[in-house]
C-alpha positions in Angstrom: 0.0 0.0 0.0 1.0 3.6 -0.7 -0.1 6.7 1.2 -2.3 7.6 -1.8 -4.1 4.2 -1.7 -4.4 4.5 2.1 -6.0 7.9 1.8 -8.7 6.9 -0.8 -9.5 3.9 1.3 -9.7 5.9 4.6 -12.0 8.5 2.9 -14.1 5.7 1.4 -13.6 7.1 -2.2 -14.8 4.7 -4.9 -11.7 3.8 -6.9 -10.0 1.1 -8.9 -6.3 0.2 -8.8 -4.6 -0.7 -12.1 -1.2 -2.3 -12.1 1.3 -2.7 -14.9 4.9 -3.8 -15.3 7.0 -0.6 -15.5 9.8 -0.9 -18.1 12.6 1.7 -17.5 13.9 1.0 -21.1 10.8 2.7 -22.5 11.8 6.0 -20.9 15.2 6.0 -22.7 13.2 5.9 -26.0 11.5 9.2 -25.1 8.3 7.9 -23.6 7.2 9.5 -20.3 6.0 7.6 -17.2 2.4 8.7 -17.9 2.5 7.7 -21.6 3.8 4.3 -20.5 0.9 4.0 -18.1 -1.6 4.9 -20.8 0.0 2.5 -23.3 0.3 -0.4 -20.9 -3.2 0.0 -19.6 -4.8 0.6 -23.0 -6.3 3.9 -22.0 -6.7 7.2 -23.9 -3.7 9.4 -22.9 -6.1 12.4 -22.3 -7.7 10.4 -19.5 -4.4 9.7 -17.7 -3.1 12.6 -15.6 0.4 13.3 -14.4 1.4 15.1 -11.3 3.9 17.9 -11.7 5.4 20.1 -9.0 6.3 23.7 -9.7 7.7 26.5 -7.7 5.9 29.8 -7.7 7.9 33.1 -7.3 10.9 31.0 -6.2 9.2 30.2 -2.8 6.0 28.1 -2.9 5.7 24.6 -4.2 2.4 23.7 -5.8 1.0 20.7 -7.7 -0.4 20.7 -11.2 -2.4 17.6 -12.3 -2.6 17.6 -16.2 -3.2 15.0 -18.9 0.0 13.1 -19.8 -0.6 14.0 -23.5 -0.3 17.7 -22.7 2.3 20.2 -21.6 1.9 22.4 -18.6 1.7 26.2 -19.3 3.8 28.1 -16.7 1.7 31.2 -17.5 -1.6 29.3 -16.8 -0.4 27.7 -13.5 1.0 31.0 -12.3 -2.2 32.8 -13.1 -4.3 30.1 -11.4 -2.2 30.3 -8.3 -2.1 34.1 -8.4 1.6 34.2 -8.7 4.0 36.2 -11.0 6.3 33.3 -12.1 6.2 29.5 -12.2 8.9 27.0 -13.1 9.4 23.3 -12.7 10.6 22.3 -9.2 13.9 20.5 -8.9 13.8 16.7 -8.5 15.1 16.7 -4.9 12.5 19.3 -3.8 9.7 17.2 -5.4 10.8 14.0 -3.8 11.4 15.6 -0.4 8.1 17.5 -0.2 5.9 14.7 -1.7 7.6 11.6 -0.3 7.4 10.0 -3.7 10.0 9.3 -6.4 9.6 10.8 -9.9 7.4 8.7 -12.1 5.4 7.7 -9.0 4.4 11.1 -7.6 0.7 11.1 -6.7 -1.3 14.2 -5.8 -2.7 12.1 -3.0 -1.1 11.2 0.3 1.9 13.5 -0.1 4.2 14.0 2.9 3.6 17.8 2.8 0.2 18.8 1.5 0.8 21.3 -1.3 -1.8 23.5 -3.0 -3.1 21.6 -6.0 -4.5 22.7 -9.3 -6.2 20.2 -11.7 -6.6 20.9 -15.4 -10.2 21.6 -16.2 -10.2 18.9 -18.9 -10.5 16.3 -16.1 -14.2 17.3 -15.9 -14.7 15.9 -19.4 -14.4 12.3 -18.0 -16.4 10.2 -15.6 -13.1 8.8 -14.2 -9.5 9.7 -14.6 -6.3 7.8 -13.9 -3.5 9.2 -11.6 -0.4 7.8 -10.1 -1.1 5.7 -7.0 2.3 6.7 -5.6 4.5 4.0 -7.2 5.7 3.4 -10.7 3.5 0.9 -12.4 0.4 1.6 -10.3 -2.5 3.9 -11.1 -5.7 4.9 -9.3 -8.9 5.4 -11.3 -11.4 7.7 -9.7 -14.0 10.4 -10.3 -12.3 13.8 -10.9 -14.8 15.6 -8.7 -13.8 13.2 -5.8 -10.2 14.0 -6.5 -10.8 17.7 -6.5 -12.7 17.5 -3.2 -10.2 15.2 -1.5 -7.4 17.7 -2.4 -9.4 20.8 -1.9 -8.0 21.6 -5.3 -8.8 24.3 -7.8 -9.6 23.6 -11.4 -8.3 25.7 -14.3 -6.9 25.5 -17.8 -3.3 24.6 -17.1 -2.1 23.3 -20.5 -0.6 24.9 -23.6 
């Protein structure tokens, strides 16, 4: 069990776990962790969401949850968070604040709860897939439940 799975169980959120065999070699061919998950699980990449951590105005870490097929817009995340500037957080900051390793960062059950923003495209689906906190493990759940669990804001975050 991961902290993400423990949290959805504790809060009695309806969810489904999906496991696949992570292949590190796929990443060396230019495929991302999220694209690998979509491919291995046979799911539309627009329905699989990745968890990115950015730093706002060089001081606050926040989470952006966006489709794996999309790119995060630094302008959009800064605007949504009412900040002037956003940039990707460094790997060690991400792992230290979330408690997860890259490729397995879940928006749920993080060591330090960060403000979270979910791309509004999540509302187009009955369920979405997010990392369960471990490479090769995804949680499928209703996006409204995810938003409520994280007390997240929704906004257009992608380019």
